[in-house]
C-alpha positions in Angstrom: -48.8 99.4 146.9 -49.9 102.9 146.7 -52.0 102.7 149.8 -49.2 101.2 152.0 -46.8 103.8 150.7 -49.7 106.4 151.6 -50.1 105.1 155.3 -46.2 105.1 155.9 -46.3 108.7 154.8 -48.9 109.5 157.0 -47.1 107.9 160.2 -44.0 109.6 159.1 -45.8 112.9 159.3 -47.2 112.2 162.6 -44.1 111.2 164.5 -42.4 114.4 164.6 -45.7 116.0 165.8 -45.4 113.5 169.0 -41.9 114.3 169.4 -42.4 117.9 169.5 -45.3 117.4 172.2 -42.7 115.4 174.3 -40.1 117.7 174.0 -42.3 120.6 175.0 -43.5 118.7 178.3 -40.0 118.0 179.2 -38.9 121.6 178.7 -41.8 122.7 180.9 -41.0 120.2 183.6 -37.4 121.1 183.6 -38.3 124.6 184.0 -40.5 123.8 187.1 -38.1 121.4 188.7 -35.3 124.1 189.8 -38.0 126.4 191.2 -39.6 123.6 193.4 -36.2 122.3 194.4 -34.8 125.9 195.4 -38.3 126.6 197.4 -37.8 123.1 199.0 -34.1 123.8 200.0 -34.8 127.2 201.5 -38.2 125.7 203.7 -35.8 123.1 205.1 -33.4 125.1 206.9 -36.2 127.3 208.2 -37.7 124.4 210.0 -34.5 123.3 211.3 -34.0 126.7 213.0 -37.3 126.6 214.3 -37.1 123.5 216.0 -33.3 124.4 217.4 -35.2 127.5 218.8 -37.8 125.5 220.5 -35.3 123.3 221.8 -33.0 126.3 223.3 -35.9 128.1 224.9 -37.0 124.6 226.7 -33.6 124.5 228.0 -33.4 127.8 229.2 -36.8 127.4 230.8 -35.8 124.0 232.5 -32.1 125.9 233.7 -34.6 128.6 235.3 -37.0 126.2 236.9 -34.1 124.3 238.4 -32.5 127.7 240.1 -29.9 128.4 237.6 -28.2 131.7 239.3 -27.2 133.2 236.0 -30.7 133.5 234.7 -31.9 134.8 238.3 -29.0 137.3 238.3 -30.4 139.2 235.5 -33.7 140.8 234.8 -36.0 141.8 237.7 -33.4 140.7 240.4 -30.7 143.1 239.0 -33.4 145.9 238.8 -34.4 145.3 242.6 -30.8 145.2 243.7 -30.0 148.4 241.6 -33.2 150.4 243.0 -32.2 149.2 246.5 -28.8 150.7 246.0 -30.2 153.8 244.7 -32.6 154.4 247.8 -29.9 153.3 250.1 -27.5 155.8 248.7 -29.9 158.5 249.0 -30.4 158.5 252.7 -34.1 158.3 252.9 -34.1 157.9 256.4 -36.9 155.0 256.4 -37.0 151.5 256.0 -34.8 149.7 253.4 -36.8 148.9 250.1 -36.3 145.0 250.8 -37.6 145.2 254.1 -40.4 147.1 253.3 -41.2 144.7 250.4 -40.8 141.6 252.7 -43.1 143.2 255.4 -45.8 143.8 252.8 -45.4 140.2 251.3 -45.2 138.5 255.0 -43.1 135.7 253.8 -39.3 135.1 253.3 -39.8 132.1 251.0 -38.4 134.3 248.2 -35.1 134.3 249.6 -34.7 130.6 249.1 -35.2 130.9 245.4 -31.9 132.2 244.3 -28.6 133.5 245.8 -29.3 137.0 244.5 -32.6 136.8 246.0 -31.0 135.8 249.2 -28.5 138.6 249.1 -31.2 140.9 248.5 -33.2 140.0 251.5 -30.4 140.6 253.9 -29.5 144.0 255.3 -26.7 145.2 257.5 -23.7 143.6 256.1 -25.6 140.0 255.2 -27.9 139.9 258.2 -31.1 138.4 257.4 -34.4 140.6 258.2 -36.5 139.0 261.2 -40.0 140.4 261.7 -40.8 138.5 265.0 -37.8 137.2 266.9 -39.7 133.9 268.3 -38.0 131.3 270.8 -41.2 130.0 271.9 -41.8 127.6 269.0 -38.7 125.5 270.1 -35.4 124.8 268.3 -33.9 125.8 266.1 -33.1 129.3 267.6 -32.0 132.3 265.6 -28.7 133.5 266.5 -28.6 137.4 267.4 -25.6 137.9 265.1 -27.5 136.3 262.2 -30.4 138.7 262.2 -30.8 142.6 261.7 -31.8 143.1 265.4 -32.8 146.9 265.1 -35.4 146.1 262.3 -37.3 143.3 264.8 -40.7 144.4 265.5 -41.9 141.7 268.2 -39.9 139.6 270.6 -41.2 136.3 272.1 -39.5 134.6 274.7 -40.2 130.8 275.9 -38.9 128.5 278.5 -35.8 127.7 276.3 -34.0 129.7 273.6 -31.4 131.7 275.6 -29.0 131.0 278.4 -30.2 133.3 281.1 -32.1 136.6 281.8 -28.7 138.6 281.1 -29.0 137.2 277.3 -32.5 138.0 277.2 -32.1 141.6 278.4 -29.4 142.0 275.6 -32.0 140.9 273.1 -34.5 143.3 274.2 -31.9 146.1 274.2 -30.5 145.3 270.5 -34.0 145.0 269.3 -34.6 148.6 269.6 -37.5 148.8 267.2 -39.4 146.0 268.9 -43.0 147.3 270.1 -44.4 144.1 271.4 -42.7 141.6 274.0 -44.1 138.4 275.2 -42.8 136.2 277.8 -44.2 132.5 278.7 -42.7 130.7 281.3 -39.3 132.3 280.6 -36.6 133.1 283.1 -36.4 136.7 283.5 -35.3 136.8 287.1 -32.8 139.7 287.7 -33.9 141.6 284.8 -33.4 145.0 286.8 -29.9 144.5 287.1 -29.3 144.0 283.3 -31.2 146.9 282.5 -29.6 149.3 284.9 -26.4 150.8 283.3 -25.4 152.8 286.4 -25.3 156.4 287.3 -28.9 156.8 286.8 -28.7 155.4 283.1 -30.8 152.6 281.5 -31.8 151.9 277.7 -34.8 153.3 276.3 -37.0 150.6 274.6 -39.7 151.3 272.0 -42.2 148.9 273.7 -46.0 149.5 273.5 -47.4 146.4 274.8 -45.9 143.6 276.9 -47.4 140.3 278.3 -45.4 138.3 280.9 -46.6 134.9 282.5 -44.7 133.2 285.2 -41.4 134.4 284.2 -39.9 135.1 287.9 -40.0 138.7 287.9 -39.9 140.6 290.9 -41.1 143.9 291.8 -37.7 145.4 291.1 -37.8 143.8 287.7 -41.3 145.0 286.7 -40.4 148.7 287.9 -37.2 148.9 285.9 -39.1 147.4 282.7 -41.8 150.1 283.2 -38.9 152.6 283.5 -37.1 151.7 280.4 -40.4 151.6 278.5 -41.9 155.3 278.6 -44.2 154.7 275.5 -45.7 151.8 277.0 -49.5 151.5 276.6 -50.3 148.2 277.8 -49.1 146.0 280.4 -50.2 142.3 281.5 -48.4 140.4 284.1 -49.7 136.8 285.4 -48.0 134.7 287.9 -45.3 136.9 288.9 -43.9 137.9 292.4 -44.6 141.5 292.6 -45.3 141.9 296.3 -43.7 144.8 297.8 -44.2 147.3 294.9 -45.4 150.1 297.2 -42.3 150.1 299.5 -40.3 150.4 296.1 -42.4 153.3 294.8 -42.0 155.4 298.1 -38.1 154.7 298.1 -37.9 156.0 294.4 -37.0 159.5 294.2 -38.4 159.3 290.2 -40.8 156.7 289.8 -41.5 155.5 286.4 -43.6 158.1 284.6 -46.0 155.7 282.8 -47.6 158.5 281.1 -48.8 156.4 277.9 -50.1 153.4 279.7 -53.8 152.8 279.2 -54.1 149.2 280.3 -52.8 147.4 283.3 -53.9 143.7 284.1 -52.5 141.8 287.2 -53.3 138.5 287.8 -52.1 136.4 290.7 -49.2 138.5 291.5 -49.1 138.3 295.4 -49.9 141.9 295.6 -51.3 143.6 298.9 -54.0 146.2 298.9 -51.0 148.9 299.3 -49.2 147.6 296.3 -52.4 147.9 294.3 -53.3 151.2 295.4 -49.6 152.4 294.4 -49.7 150.9 291.0 -53.4 152.2 290.1 -52.2 155.7 291.0 -49.2 155.4 288.8 -50.0 155.9 285.4 -52.0 159.3 285.2 -53.9 158.3 282.3 -55.1 154.8 283.0 -58.3 153.7 281.4 -58.5 149.9 282.0 -57.6 148.0 285.2 -57.8 144.3 285.9 -56.9 142.8 289.3 -57.7 139.1 289.9 -56.8 136.3 292.4 -55.3 138.8 295.3 -56.1 139.6 298.6 -56.8 143.6 298.4 -58.8 143.9 301.7 -59.0 147.7 302.5 -58.0 148.9 298.9 -61.1 151.1 299.0 -59.5 153.1 302.0 -56.0 153.4 300.5 -56.4 155.4 297.5 -55.0 158.9 298.3 -56.4 160.5 294.9 -58.9 159.6 292.5 -58.5 157.8 289.0 -60.5 160.3 286.7 -59.6 158.6 283.4 -60.4 155.3 284.4 -63.2 153.7 282.3 -62.9 149.8 282.9 -62.7 148.6 286.4 -62.2 144.6 287.1 -61.5 143.3 290.6 -62.2 139.5 290.6 -61.9 137.1 293.5 -59.9 139.8 295.5 -61.6 139.5 298.9 -63.2 143.0 298.8 -65.7 143.9 301.0 -68.6 146.2 300.6 -66.9 149.2 302.1 -63.8 148.5 299.8 -66.1 148.1 296.7 -67.9 151.5 297.7 -64.7 153.4 298.4 -63.0 152.1 295.0 -66.0 153.2 293.1 -66.4 156.5 294.7 -62.6 157.2 293.4 -63.8 156.5 289.8 -66.0 159.1 288.6 -66.0 158.3 284.6 -66.6 154.5 285.1 -68.4 152.8 282.3 -68.0 149.2 283.0 -67.3 147.5 286.5 -67.0 143.9 287.3 -66.6 143.0 291.0 -67.5 139.1 290.6 -66.1 136.7 293.5 -66.1 139.6 296.3 -68.2 139.3 299.3 -70.1 142.7 299.1 -73.2 141.9 301.0 -73.8 142.8 304.4 -72.9 146.7 304.1 -72.7 147.5 307.9 -69.1 146.1 308.5 -68.1 148.7 310.8 -71.4 149.8 312.8 -74.9 148.5 313.5 -76.6 150.6 310.6 -79.1 148.5 308.6 -78.6 147.7 304.8 -80.8 150.0 303.6 -78.8 152.9 305.2 -75.8 151.9 303.5 -75.7 153.9 300.0 -73.4 153.1 297.2 -71.8 156.0 295.3 -73.6 157.4 292.2 -72.3 155.8 289.1 -73.6 158.0 286.4 -71.5 156.9 283.3 -71.7 152.9 284.3 -73.1 151.0 281.1 -72.4 147.5 282.4 -72.0 146.2 286.0 -71.6 142.6 286.9 -72.1 141.9 290.7 -72.2 138.0 290.4 -71.2 135.7 293.2 -70.9 138.5 295.6 -73.3 137.2 298.1 -75.9 140.2 297.7 -79.3 140.3 299.3 -82.3 141.8 297.6 -81.8 144.9 299.6 -78.2 145.1 298.4 -79.3 144.8 294.9 -81.6 147.4 295.4 -79.3 149.7 296.7 -77.2 148.9 293.9 -79.6 149.7 291.0 -80.5 152.9 292.6 -76.9 154.1 292.1 -77.1 152.8 288.4 -78.5 154.9 285.7 -81.5 153.8 284.0 -79.9 152.3 280.9 -77.3 150.2 282.6 -77.1 146.5 282.4 -76.5 144.8 285.8 -76.1 141.2 286.6 -76.6 140.0 290.0 -76.7 136.2 291.1 -76.9 135.0 294.7 -73.8 132.8 295.4 -74.3 129.1 296.5 -72.5 129.4 299.6 -74.8 132.2 300.9 -78.0 130.4 299.8 -76.9 127.4 301.5 -75.9 128.8 304.8 -79.0 131.4 304.7 -76.9 134.3 305.7 -75.8 137.2 303.3 -72.0 137.1 304.6 -71.7 133.4 304.9 -69.5 133.0 301.7 -66.9 135.4 302.4 -63.0 134.5 301.8 -64.2 131.9 299.2 -62.7 131.8 295.8 -64.6 131.6 292.4 -63.5 129.9 289.4 -64.1 132.0 286.2 -64.1 130.9 282.8 -61.2 131.5 280.6 -61.9 133.7 277.3 -60.1 130.9 275.3 -62.5 128.6 275.8 -65.3 130.7 274.3 -66.7 129.1 270.9 
């Protein structure tokens, strides 16, 4: 009995100790739970906010990619508009800022991104900036009232695109900043009437270069175009009807000055020797002359004055004789390059019975390159030409097939030679 009572007492004494330990653990747990719960409650809203911000940013990016005007109106585009207005209000006198930027970029694709950029790319009451007005690529053609014509730098006319030569002349006049004019198979007949305002008045074009091919031009049209472009530096006419130029120049009280004209090329334009002589003496500072596929017999004797500034002369397939070539070269004291292919220059005694060895070519002191291929030259003619050239000059001679088959030096006269096109070179 005593032992049982002792064990029961020990059990009763151990129970409070276990209960105390359990209470202590519960109190500790109860103290830790609110802190963990509060931290968890604080962390959850922050994660939600992050997800919402990510979703909103992704939505904004998607709207911006889709071309939302509200996004494009702000930021960089607004700054460009403000800067453009500031510079335009200052009256700088140069090109507008948007035109300068578009010229630098070289493309107008930026105008298709948004309405704000489209407004920024336009000038002069909503007209589009167009660097090159090109009608040669076919429709659609740019209406003149939709573009800023005073800012056009080059004009290209094709077979279609404008109604007649009157409308094309209006385009030239309104594009007053254009420096290059290209016409390929476009109808420009009667251009002189549309560029003549009467009482001696005519528009002043800013052209520096022009190239016209089979545009139905006449001598009057060409002269009026030269008169309206006092700053013209290079003029190329191919397949035009410019016969009778000399008669018109004689009738003119004040012929076109052409003081800036440096390069003149005429190919298959129906000129006579008189017409060619008058045109060559028209520009005082002519440096490059190219004449091809015309009958210019007697040109060497028709030049009344020398061509002191001419440095390159090419007269190809123009039926020149040896006397014509010698007279022409005698009027060009500063020639550096000469090309007389396709002309019958052999047989120097055309007007008398002097032998070929007695015919002297003018001394060409500055020649660097000379081309006399297909000129019906014999060995004596080549020796005479070499004697007139400086020691360092490169000269090309080739006996024509016609003269070698006939056995005579002048048997190949009047024949035309087909020349290689530069566009076919690799």
